[in-house]
FIFI-606552 format. One record per residue: x, y negated, z of N, C-alpha, C in turn; residue number from 1; residue in three letters. Coordinates in steps of 0.2 Angstrom, whole numbers, plus 5000, padded with zeros to 4 digits. Layout:
# FIFI-606552
 n_east n_north n_up ca_east ca_north ca_up c_east c_north c_up   n res
      X       Y    Z       X        Y     Z      X       Y    Z NUM ala
...
***
This chain:
# FIFI-606552
 n_east n_north n_up ca_east ca_north ca_up c_east c_north c_up   n res
   4642    5136 4908    4646     5136  4902   4653    5139 4903   1 met
   4655    5144 4899    4662     5147  4899   4667    5142 4895   2 asn
   4673    5141 4898    4678     5138  4894   4684    5142 4895   3 val
   4687    5144 4889    4693     5148  4889   4698    5144 4886   4 ile
   4704    5144 4889    4710     5140  4886   4715    5145 4884   5 val
   4718    5144 4878    4723     5149  4876   4729    5144 4875   6 lys
   4735    5147 4876    4741     5143  4875   4747    5148 4874   7 met
   4752    5146 4869    4758     5151  4869   4762    5151 4875   8 pro
   4765    5156 4876    4770     5157  4882   4776    5152 4881   9 arg
   4778    5150 4875    4784     5145  4874   4781    5138 4876  10 lys
   4775    5137 4875    4772     5130  4877   4772    5130 4884  11 leu
   4770    5135 4888    4769     5135  4895   4776    5134 4898  12 leu
   4781    5138 4895    4788     5137  4898   4791    5130 4897  13 asp
   4789    5127 4891    4791     5120  4890   4788    5115 4895  14 asp
   4782    5116 4897    4778     5112  4902   4782    5113 4909  15 val
   4783    5119 4911    4786     5120  4917   4793    5117 4917  16 his
   4797    5118 4912    4803     5115  4911   4803    5107 4912  17 gln
   4798    5104 4909    4798     5097  4910   4796    5095 4917  18 asp
   4791    5098 4919    4788     5097  4926   4793    5098 4931  19 leu
   4798    5102 4930    4804     5103  4935   4809    5098 4935  20 ser
   4809    5093 4930    4814     5088  4930   4813    5083 4935  21 arg
   4819    5081 4939    4818     5076  4944   4817    5069 4941  22 pro
   4814    5065 4945    4812     5058  4942   4815    5053 4948  23 his
   4817    5047 4946    4821     5043  4951   4816    5041 4957  24 ser
   4810    5040 4956    4805     5038  4962   4799    5042 4963  25 phe
   4797    5046 4958    4791     5050  4959   4793    5057 4962  26 thr
   4788    5060 4966    4789     5067  4969   4788    5072 4964  27 leu
   4784    5071 4959    4782     5076  4954   4781    5073 4947  28 glu
   4781    5077 4942    4780     5074  4935   4773    5077 4932  29 arg
   4771    5073 4927    4764     5075  4924   4765    5074 4917  30 val
   4760    5077 4913    4760     5077  4906   4753    5078 4903  31 gly
   4753    5079 4897    4747     5080  4893   4748    5086 4888  32 phe
   4743    5090 4887    4743     5095  4882   4737    5094 4877  33 leu
   4739    5095 4871    4734     5094  4866   4732    5100 4863  34 ser
   4726    5100 4860    4723     5106  4857   4717    5106 4852  35 gly
   4716    5111 4849    4710     5111  4845   4704    5115 4849  36 arg
   4698    5114 4847    4692     5117  4850   4688    5121 4846  37 val
   4686    5126 4848    4681     5130  4844   4675    5132 4849  38 gly
   4669    5134 4846    4663     5136  4850   4661    5143 4848  39 gln
   4659    5147 4853    4656     5153  4851   4649    5154 4855  40 trp
   4645    5157 4851    4638     5159  4854   4634    5153 4857  41 asp
   4636    5147 4855    4633     5141  4858   4633    5141 4866  42 gly
   4637    5145 4869    4637     5146  4876   4644    5144 4879  43 glu
   4649    5143 4875    4655     5141  4878   4660    5138 4873  44 gly
   4666    5137 4875    4671     5134  4871   4678    5138 4872  45 leu
   4682    5138 4867    4688     5140  4867   4693    5134 4865  46 val
   4698    5133 4869    4703     5127  4868   4709    5130 4866  47 val
   4712    5129 4861    4719     5132  4859   4724    5126 4859  48 leu
   4727    5126 4865    4732     5121  4866   4739    5123 4862  49 leu
   4741    5117 4859    4747     5118  4854   4753    5114 4855  50 his
   4752    5108 4859    4758     5104  4860   4758    5100 4867  51 ala
   4764    5099 4869    4765     5096  4876   4767    5089 4874  52 tyr
   4765    5084 4878    4766     5077  4878   4769    5075 4885  53 his
   4775    5074 4886    4778     5072  4892   4776    5065 4893  54 leu
   4776    5063 4900    4775     5056  4902   4782    5053 4903  55 val
   4784    5048 4899    4791     5045  4899   4792    5042 4906  56 ala
   4799    5042 4908    4801     5039  4914   4798    5033 4915  57 asp
   4798    5028 4910    4795     5021  4911   4788    5021 4912  58 glu
   4784    5026 4911    4777     5026  4911   4774    5029 4918  59 asp
   4779    5029 4923    4776     5030  4930   4777    5024 4933  60 tyr
   4772    5023 4938    4772     5018  4943   4774    5020 4950  61 glu
   4778    5016 4953    4780     5017  4960   4774    5017 4964  62 glu
   4772    5022 4968    4767     5022  4973   4768    5028 4978  63 asn
   4769    5026 4984    4770     5031  4989   4764    5035 4992  64 asn
   4758    5034 4989    4752     5037  4992   4751    5044 4988  65 thr
   4754    5045 4982    4753     5051  4978   4760    5053 4975  66 val
   4760    5059 4973    4766     5062  4971   4768    5059 4964  67 gly
   4764    5057 4960    4766     5054  4954   4760    5049 4952  68 ala
   4761    5043 4950    4756     5038  4947   4758    5036 4940  69 met
   4753    5038 4935    4755     5036  4928   4753    5029 4928  70 met
   4757    5025 4924    4755     5018  4922   4750    5019 4916  71 ala
   4746    5013 4915    4741     5013  4910   4744    5015 4903  72 ser
   4750    5013 4902    4754     5015  4896   4754    5022 4894  73 ser
   4755    5026 4900    4755     5034  4898   4748    5036 4896  74 ala
   4743    5034 4899    4736     5036  4897   4735    5033 4890  75 ile
   4737    5027 4889    4736     5024  4882   4739    5028 4876  76 arg
   4745    5030 4878    4749     5034  4873   4745    5041 4871  77 lys
   4743    5044 4877    4739     5050  4876   4732    5049 4872  78 ala
   4729    5044 4874    4723     5042  4870   4724    5040 4863  79 met
   4730    5037 4861    4731     5036  4854   4733    5042 4850  80 gln
   4736    5047 4854    4737     5053  4850   4731    5057 4849  81 phe
   4726    5057 4854    4720     5060  4853   4716    5057 4848  82 ala
   4716    5050 4847    4712     5047  4842   4715    5048 4835  83 tyr
   4722    5048 4834    4725     5049  4828   4724    5056 4825  84 arg
   4724    5061 4830    4724     5068  4828   4717    5071 4829  85 asn
   4713    5068 4832    4706     5071  4834   4707    5078 4838  86 gln
   4710    5077 4843    4712     5083  4847   4709    5083 4854  87 val
   4708    5088 4858    4706     5088  4865   4713    5087 4869  88 ala
   4712    5083 4874    4718     5082  4878   4717    5084 4885  89 met
   4722    5087 4888    4722     5090  4895   4728    5087 4899  90 phe
   4726    5084 4904    4731     5081  4909   4734    5087 4913  91 his
   4740    5088 4914    4743     5094  4917   4749    5091 4922  92 val
   4748    5095 4928    4754     5094  4933   4754    5100 4937  93 his
   4759    5100 4942    4760     5107  4945   4761    5105 4953  94 arg
   4758    5110 4956    4759     5111  4964   4764    5116 4965  95 his
   4770    5115 4968    4775     5120  4969   4774    5125 4974  96 asp
   4770    5130 4973    4769     5135  4977   4767    5141 4973  97 his
   4766    5147 4975    4763     5153  4972   4756    5154 4973  98 arg
   4753    5157 4969    4745     5158  4969   4741    5153 4966  99 gly
   4735    5154 4966    4730     5150  4962   4730    5143 4965 100 arg
   4732    5138 4961    4732     5131  4964   4725    5128 4964 101 pro
   4724    5123 4969    4717     5120  4969   4719    5112 4969 102 met
   4715    5109 4965    4715     5102  4965   4714    5099 4971 103 phe
   4718    5094 4973    4717     5090  4979   4712    5085 4978 104 ser
   4709    5082 4984    4704     5077  4983   4706    5071 4979 105 arg
   4713    5069 4980    4715     5064  4975   4716    5066 4968 106 val
   4718    5072 4967    4718     5074  4960   4711    5074 4957 107 asp
   4706    5076 4960    4699     5076  4958   4696    5069 4957 108 leu
   4698    5065 4961    4696     5058  4961   4699    5054 4955 109 gln
   4706    5055 4954    4709     5052  4949   4707    5055 4942 110 glu
   4707    5061 4941    4705     5064  4935   4698    5062 4933 111 asn
   4693    5061 4938    4687     5059  4936   4686    5052 4934 112 ala
   4692    5048 4935    4692     5041  4933   4694    5040 4926 113 lys
   4699    5044 4924    4702     5043  4917   4700    5048 4912 114 phe
   4699    5054 4914    4698     5059  4908   4692    5058 4904 115 ile
   4686    5056 4907    4681     5054  4902   4682    5049 4898 116 pro
   4687    5044 4899    4689     5039  4895   4691    5041 4888 117 asp
   4693    5048 4887    4696     5050  4881   4690    5051 4876 118 phe
   4684    5051 4879    4678     5051  4874   4677    5045 4870 119 trp
   4680    5039 4872    4680     5033  4868   4684    5034 4862 120 his
   4689    5038 4862    4693     5039  4856   4692    5046 4852 121 val
   4689    5051 4856    4688     5057  4853   4682    5060 4856 122 cys
   4676    5057 4854    4670     5059  4857   4667    5066 4856 123 ser
   4669    5069 4851    4666     5076  4850   4670    5082 4853 124 ser
   4676    5080 4857    4680     5085  4860   4679    5085 4867 125 his
   4680    5091 4870    4681     5091  4878   4688    5089 4879 126 pro
   4689    5086 4885    4695     5085  4888   4695    5087 4895 127 his
   4701    5088 4898    4702     5091  4905   4708    5090 4908 128 gly
   4709    5094 4913    4715     5094  4918   4717    5101 4919 129 ala
   4723    5103 4919    4726     5109  4921   4730    5108 4927 130 leu
   4730    5112 4932    4734     5112  4937   4738    5119 4938 131 leu
   4745    5118 4937    4749     5124  4937   4751    5125 4944 132 leu
   4753    5131 4946    4757     5133  4952   4763    5136 4949 133 ser
   4768    5139 4953    4773     5142  4950   4772    5149 4946 134 leu
   4766    5152 4948    4764     5158  4944   4757    5159 4942 135 asp
   4753    5153 4943    4746     5153  4941   4744    5147 4938 136 ser
   4737    5146 4937    4734     5140  4935   4727    5140 4936 137 met
   4724    5134 4936    4717     5133  4936   4715    5126 4932 138 ser
   4709    5125 4931    4708     5119  4927   4700    5117 4927 139 gly
   4699    5111 4925    4693     5108  4924   4692    5105 4917 140 leu
   4686    5105 4914    4685     5103  4908   4679    5098 4908 141 cys
   4679    5092 4905    4674     5088  4904   4671    5089 4897 142 trp
   4665    5091 4896    4662     5092  4890   4658    5086 4888 143 cys
   4657    5084 4882    4653     5078  4880   4646    5079 4882 144 pro
   4643    5085 4882    4636     5086  4883   4634    5087 4890 145 ser
   4639    5088 4894    4638     5089  4901   4641    5084 4906 146 ile
   4637    5082 4911    4638     5076  4915   4644    5077 4919 147 ala
   4645    5083 4922    4650     5085  4927   4655    5089 4924 148 lys
   4662    5089 4927    4667     5094  4924   4665    5101 4926 149 pro
   4667    5106 4921    4665     5113  4923   4672    5116 4924 150 val
   4672    5121 4928    4679     5125  4929   4681    5129 4923 151 pro
   4687    5129 4921    4690     5133  4916   4689    5140 4918 152 ile
   4686    5144 4915    4684     5151  4917   4690    5156 4916 153 thr
   4694    5154 4911    4699     5159  4909   4705    5155 4905 154 glu
   4711    5157 4907    4717     5154  4904   4721    5160 4901 155 val
   4722    5160 4895    4726     5166  4892   4733    5163 4889 156 val
   4738    5166 4892    4745     5164  4890   4747    5170 4884 157 ile
   4747    5168 4878    4749     5172  4873   4756    5173 4872 158 val
   4759    5179 4872    4766     5180  4871   4768    5184 4876 159 gly
   4775    5186 4876    4777     5191  4881   4780    5187 4887 160 ala
   4778    5189 4893    4772     5193  4894   4766    5189 4894 161 pro
   4761    5193 4891    4754     5190  4891   4751    5190 4898 162 met
   4748    5184 4899    4745     5183  4906   4738    5181 4905 163 glu
   4733    5183 4909    4726     5180  4909   4724    5178 4916 164 val
   4723    5172 4917    4720     5169  4923   4713    5168 4923 165 phe
   4709    5172 4927    4702     5172  4927   4699    5169 4933 166 thr
   4695    5164 4932    4692     5161  4938   4684    5161 4937 167 his
   4680    5163 4942    4673     5163  4941   4670    5156 4941 168 gly
   4664    5155 4939    4661     5149  4939   4658    5147 4946 169 gln
***
């Protein structure tokens, strides 16, 4: 299955700006992106991301084993938004380097624990995780009809400059 994610340049810039803010005890910030979903040819999905939802300072937990640990309140707020608006939700964070980022073992384990929970509030939509670097991104998508997450095949940043990040399956 092919999954294409599209987002406006301004939205990506806003995400990078928020993820760059320091926090009093975490090493990194995280957030959520919401969007609408379309299907083409029965073979793939396109996700049109349109809004960023930051994780508030008080919604982080102190934990020295990971860069940032969200409290259950952060996930609950994102789930409430997904439920009220019937949108796809994508967890987002950044690894501060150049080049294509790869999810760490901890990233993969933690994403697998909470992202499928979004189906409890918005069962017809895919949900996922995007990992940014300073100049690239990659991602995974959990689709309702597929047991395992699938790689996001392409991310298109719409606006000047337009960018396309393509990743094979």
